[in-house]
C-alpha positions as CSV (number, residue, x, y, z in Angstrom):
1,M,-0.4,0.0,0.0
2,S,1.4,3.5,-0.8
3,E,1.9,5.9,1.3
4,P,-0.3,9.0,1.6
5,V,1.1,12.3,-0.3
6,L,0.3,15.4,0.9
7,R,-1.2,18.3,-1.7
8,V,-0.6,21.7,-0.6
9,C,-1.2,24.6,-2.9
10,A,0.7,27.8,-1.6
11,L,-2.4,31.1,-2.8
12,Y,-0.2,33.9,-4.1
13,P,3.3,32.9,-3.1
14,D,5.0,35.6,-5.2
15,L,3.1,38.5,-3.8
16,M,1.8,37.2,-0.5
17,N,5.3,36.1,0.8
18,I,6.5,38.7,3.0
19,Y,7.3,37.0,6.3
20,A,9.3,33.7,5.8
21,D,6.1,31.8,4.4
22,R,8.8,29.8,2.0
23,G,9.9,28.2,5.4
24,N,6.1,27.3,6.6
25,L,5.8,24.8,3.0
26,L,9.6,23.8,3.5
27,L,9.2,22.5,6.9
28,L,5.9,20.7,5.7
29,E,7.9,19.4,3.1
30,R,10.9,17.8,5.1
31,R,8.2,16.7,7.9
32,C,7.0,14.5,5.3
33,R,9.8,13.5,3.3
34,W,11.4,12.7,7.3
35,R,8.3,10.3,7.7
36,G,8.5,8.4,4.5
37,L,5.2,10.4,3.5
38,G,4.6,12.1,0.1
39,F,4.3,15.9,-0.5
40,T,3.3,17.6,-3.8
41,L,3.3,21.4,-3.8
42,I,1.4,23.8,-6.5
43,S,1.1,27.6,-6.5
44,S,-2.0,29.7,-7.6
45,H,-1.6,33.0,-9.0
46,L,-3.9,36.0,-9.9
47,G,-6.3,35.2,-12.2
48,Q,-6.2,31.4,-12.2
49,A,-8.9,29.0,-11.2
50,L,-8.6,26.8,-8.6
51,H,-10.1,23.8,-7.5
52,P,-11.6,22.3,-4.1
53,D,-10.0,18.9,-4.7
54,A,-6.9,20.8,-5.7
55,A,-4.8,20.4,-2.0
56,D,-5.6,18.8,0.9
57,L,-3.6,22.2,2.7
58,F,-4.2,25.5,1.1
59,Y,-1.5,28.2,2.6
60,M,-1.6,31.9,2.3
61,G,0.8,34.3,3.8
62,G,1.8,38.0,4.4
63,G,1.8,41.1,1.9
64,Q,1.8,44.9,1.5
65,D,-1.3,46.4,1.4
66,R,-1.0,47.3,-2.6
67,D,-0.4,43.1,-3.1
68,Q,-3.1,42.1,-0.4
69,T,-5.6,44.7,-2.0
70,R,-5.0,42.7,-5.4
71,C,-5.0,39.2,-3.9
72,A,-8.0,40.5,-2.4
73,E,-10.6,41.1,-5.2
74,D,-9.3,37.9,-7.3
75,L,-9.8,36.0,-4.0
76,V,-13.6,37.0,-4.6
77,D,-14.0,37.2,-8.0
78,V,-12.0,34.1,-8.7
79,K,-11.1,31.7,-6.1
80,Q,-13.8,32.1,-3.4
81,D,-16.3,29.4,-4.4
82,A,-13.8,26.7,-4.6
83,L,-12.4,27.6,-1.4
84,R,-15.5,27.4,0.6
85,Q,-16.1,23.7,-0.7
86,A,-12.4,22.8,0.2
87,A,-13.5,23.7,4.0
88,A,-16.5,22.8,3.9
89,R,-15.2,18.9,2.7
90,G,-12.5,19.2,5.5
91,A,-9.5,20.6,3.7
92,V,-7.3,22.4,5.6
93,I,-6.8,26.5,5.1
94,L,-4.3,28.2,7.1
95,G,-3.6,32.0,6.9
96,V,-0.8,33.5,8.1
97,C,-1.0,37.9,8.7
98,G,-1.9,39.2,5.7
99,G,-3.2,35.8,4.7
100,Y,-5.4,35.5,8.1
101,Q,-6.8,39.0,7.3
102,L,-8.6,38.3,4.1
103,L,-10.0,35.2,5.3
104,G,-12.5,37.5,7.3
105,H,-15.2,39.0,6.1
106,S,-14.0,42.4,5.2
107,Y,-10.8,44.6,5.8
108,Q,-11.4,48.1,5.9
109,I,-8.2,50.0,5.7
110,G,-9.4,54.1,6.2
111,E,-12.2,54.5,3.2
112,E,-11.0,51.8,1.9
113,T,-12.6,47.9,1.7
114,L,-11.6,45.0,1.2
115,P,-13.1,42.0,0.3
116,G,-12.4,39.1,2.5
117,L,-13.9,35.4,1.4
118,G,-15.9,35.3,4.7
119,L,-14.8,31.8,5.6
120,V,-14.6,32.9,9.9
121,D,-16.5,34.9,11.0
122,A,-13.9,37.9,11.7
123,R,-13.5,41.5,10.1
124,T,-10.2,43.8,10.3
125,V,-9.9,47.5,10.5
126,R,-7.2,50.0,10.2
127,E,-7.6,51.7,13.9
128,P,-5.5,54.7,14.9
129,G,-2.6,54.1,17.6
130,P,0.5,52.3,16.8
131,R,1.2,49.3,14.8
132,L,0.9,45.8,17.0
133,I,4.6,44.2,16.9
134,G,6.5,42.2,18.9
135,N,7.4,38.6,20.0
136,V,4.4,37.2,20.9
137,A,3.4,33.8,22.6
138,I,-0.3,32.3,23.1
139,E,-2.3,29.0,24.4
140,V,-4.1,27.1,22.5
141,E,-6.5,23.6,22.5
142,L,-6.2,22.3,19.1
143,V,-5.7,18.8,20.2
144,P,-9.0,18.5,23.1
145,G,-7.8,17.9,26.2
146,R,-4.3,19.5,25.9
147,R,-2.9,22.5,26.0
148,D,-0.2,23.9,23.6
149,V,2.1,27.2,23.1
150,L,2.6,28.8,20.0
151,A,5.1,31.2,19.5
152,G,6.1,33.5,17.2
153,F,6.4,37.5,16.3
154,E,3.8,39.9,15.2
155,N,3.8,43.1,13.1
156,H,0.4,43.3,11.7
157,G,-1.2,47.4,11.7
158,G,-5.2,45.5,11.4
159,R,-6.8,44.8,14.2
160,T,-9.0,41.6,13.7
161,Y,-12.4,41.5,15.7
162,L,-13.7,38.1,15.7
163,G,-18.0,37.7,15.2
164,P,-19.8,34.9,17.6
165,A,-19.7,32.5,14.6
166,S,-16.2,32.2,15.2
167,R,-13.5,31.0,18.3
168,P,-10.0,32.5,18.9
169,L,-7.2,30.1,17.8
170,G,-5.3,31.1,21.5
171,R,-5.5,33.3,24.3
172,V,-2.5,35.8,24.6
173,L,0.2,35.1,27.1
174,R,2.7,37.1,25.6
175,G,1.8,39.7,22.7
176,H,-0.8,41.9,21.4
177,G,-2.9,39.3,19.4
178,N,-5.6,39.9,17.2
179,N,-6.4,43.4,18.1
180,G,-4.5,44.1,21.5
181,K,-7.9,44.8,23.6
182,D,-9.8,41.4,23.8
183,G,-6.7,38.7,24.9
184,H,-7.7,36.7,21.7
185,E,-5.5,35.8,18.7
186,G,-6.3,34.2,15.7
187,V,-9.3,32.0,14.7
188,H,-9.9,28.3,14.8
189,D,-13.2,27.3,12.3
190,G,-13.3,23.4,11.7
191,T,-10.4,23.1,9.5
192,V,-9.5,27.4,8.8
193,I,-7.1,28.8,10.6
194,G,-6.0,32.1,11.1
195,T,-2.8,33.2,13.1
196,Y,-1.2,36.6,13.2
197,L,2.1,34.4,14.3
198,H,4.6,34.3,12.1
199,G,8.6,34.4,11.9
200,P,8.3,32.0,10.4
201,L,5.2,30.6,12.0
202,L,5.9,26.2,11.8
203,P,9.9,25.4,12.0
204,K,9.3,27.7,15.6
205,N,5.9,25.4,16.3
206,V,6.9,21.6,14.9
207,W,3.5,20.2,16.7
208,L,1.3,22.4,15.1
209,A,3.0,21.8,11.3
210,D,2.4,18.3,12.0
211,W,-0.9,18.5,13.0
212,L,-1.6,20.4,9.9
213,I,0.0,17.3,8.2
214,E,-2.3,15.3,10.2
215,T,-5.9,16.9,10.0
216,A,-5.2,17.7,6.1
217,L,-4.5,14.3,5.4
218,G,-7.0,12.4,8.1
219,L,-4.9,9.9,9.1
220,G,-6.4,7.5,11.8
221,E,-3.4,7.1,13.8
222,P,-0.3,9.3,15.2
223,L,2.5,10.6,12.9
224,T,5.5,9.2,13.3
225,V,7.9,10.7,16.0
226,L,10.6,12.3,14.9
227,D,14.0,13.3,16.0
228,D,13.0,17.5,17.1
229,R,15.5,17.9,19.8
230,L,17.0,21.1,17.5
231,E,12.5,22.0,16.4
232,T,12.7,22.0,20.6
233,E,15.5,24.1,21.0
234,A,13.7,26.5,18.2
235,H,10.7,26.7,20.2
236,I,12.0,27.0,23.8
237,E,13.6,30.2,22.4
238,A,10.6,31.8,20.5
239,R,8.9,31.6,24.5
240,R,11.5,33.2,25.8
241,A,12.3,36.4,23.6
242,A,8.0,36.6,24.4
243,G,8.8,36.4,28.2
244,L,8.0,32.9,29.1
C-alpha cells in the first residue's frame, strides 16, 4: 500500500510572501519526507481558477497593502467558491498575517474596504494607533484536553475582531494578539486557521505542523515520532523571546 501524499497549494506565493512564508512550506515538505510520506506543492496566482479538490492544505501568507488588495479582489472574484467548497469538505486552510485577514468578511483601511472570503466570522479594521509589533506567545487547545503554546512574532497594523460564529485560535500569554484588547489571537473554525504569528510560524512550532499534516490527510493514527531536539530548542527560544 502506497504512503499518503500531502497535497499543498500556496496561494499567491509571489505576492503574499514577506514573512518567511516559504519556510512554512519547506518545513511541511521535510516533515513529510522524513516520515516517508509523499508531498506535492502547487501554486495559484492572480487570475488562475482553483479546483476545490486541488489540495489537502491551502496556505496564504502575508503581503504589502498593495499586493494584499490585488489578492483580495482575486480571491473573491476567482477563488472564493472553490475555497469555500474545500473548507466544507474538510481541507485545511491556513492564513498567516495578511492571509489571515482575508479569511474574514472584510478588511477596512481608511475609506477603502477590502473584501474577504467569509470563511470565518471576523472583520479587520485599520484603527488609529501604533502597529502591533513584538514577540508573542499564545495558549491553544487544538487537541481536545491538551493545551499547547504557539510562539512567534507579530507585526500588523490591522485589528481583527471575531464575531460570535467563530472562536479564537488561542489566548494571549504575551504580546498583542488580534487587536491588543480582548486577549485573543487568531481564529480556528473547523479546519480553517488564521493567525498573526510568523517569523516563520511552523519551524518554531513543529507540533502545529504535525497537526496540520494529520488533519489534512485525515490520518487515523499518530504520525511517526521524529528527533525534534533542534526544533524543540527553536520553540523554547521563541517562547523565551516572548517572555515565557
